VMD Tcl script that draws the C-alpha trace (Angstrom):
set ca {
  {21.53 6.90 -3.24}
  {21.04 9.99 -2.10}
  {21.51 10.08 1.74}
  {20.63 12.69 4.49}
  {17.86 12.94 7.07}
  {15.02 15.45 7.00}
  {12.13 15.85 9.25}
  {8.68 17.54 8.56}
  {6.14 17.44 11.05}
  {5.95 13.83 12.07}
  {7.88 12.82 9.15}
  {11.60 11.72 8.78}
  {12.87 11.40 5.53}
  {15.92 8.71 5.83}
  {17.01 8.28 2.21}
  {15.75 8.65 -1.49}
  {15.01 5.14 -2.88}
  {16.89 4.58 -6.35}
  {15.19 4.70 -9.66}
  {12.43 6.17 -7.72}
  {10.88 9.77 -6.95}
  {10.09 8.05 -3.54}
  {11.87 8.58 -0.01}
  {11.90 6.08 2.86}
  {10.38 7.89 5.59}
  {9.90 6.77 9.33}
  {6.92 8.71 11.59}
  {7.49 9.62 14.88}
  {5.29 6.65 15.95}
  {7.97 4.32 14.22}
  {5.91 3.25 11.18}
  {7.58 3.03 8.05}
  {6.66 3.50 4.63}
  {7.87 4.92 1.10}
  {6.79 8.70 0.19}
  {7.12 11.66 -2.11}
  {9.06 14.43 -0.52}
  {6.66 16.62 -2.34}
  {3.83 15.65 -0.29}
  {5.87 15.95 2.73}
  {7.38 18.87 2.06}
  {3.98 20.57 1.13}
  {2.27 19.39 4.36}
  {0.45 17.23 1.94}
  {1.30 14.48 4.20}
  {2.12 14.87 7.78}
  {2.06 11.79 9.50}
  {1.49 8.02 8.89}
  {-1.87 6.49 8.22}
  {-2.18 5.32 12.05}
  {-1.40 8.35 13.50}
  {-3.99 9.87 11.15}
  {-6.41 7.33 12.13}
  {-6.15 7.74 16.14}
  {-6.42 11.54 15.34}
  {-9.58 11.17 13.58}
  {-11.08 8.88 16.30}
  {-9.76 11.36 18.69}
  {-11.79 14.01 17.07}
  {-14.67 11.86 17.04}
  {-14.81 10.96 20.57}
  {-14.97 14.44 21.48}
  {-18.03 15.53 19.38}
  {-20.68 16.54 21.36}
  {-23.96 14.61 20.23}
  {-26.46 16.27 17.71}
  {-29.70 16.85 19.59}
}
mol new
graphics top color blue
foreach p $ca { graphics top sphere $p radius 0.5 }
foreach p [lrange $ca 0 end-1] q [lrange $ca 1 end] { graphics top cylinder $p $q radius 0.2 }
display resetview
């Protein structure tokens, strides 16, 4: 198993999973999951789904109503 820790946006890649292209990753908020390193290094995945949902909700709440 490859062991190293790398930081990309809100993700910290912990280690490569055995027999897989996925990596164990922890978001700054503490959410842990398995991700493809290429998605993280390319910027396609910058944070976990929980952080993305909070960001989306904040954007919706700050939108001005249409008249």
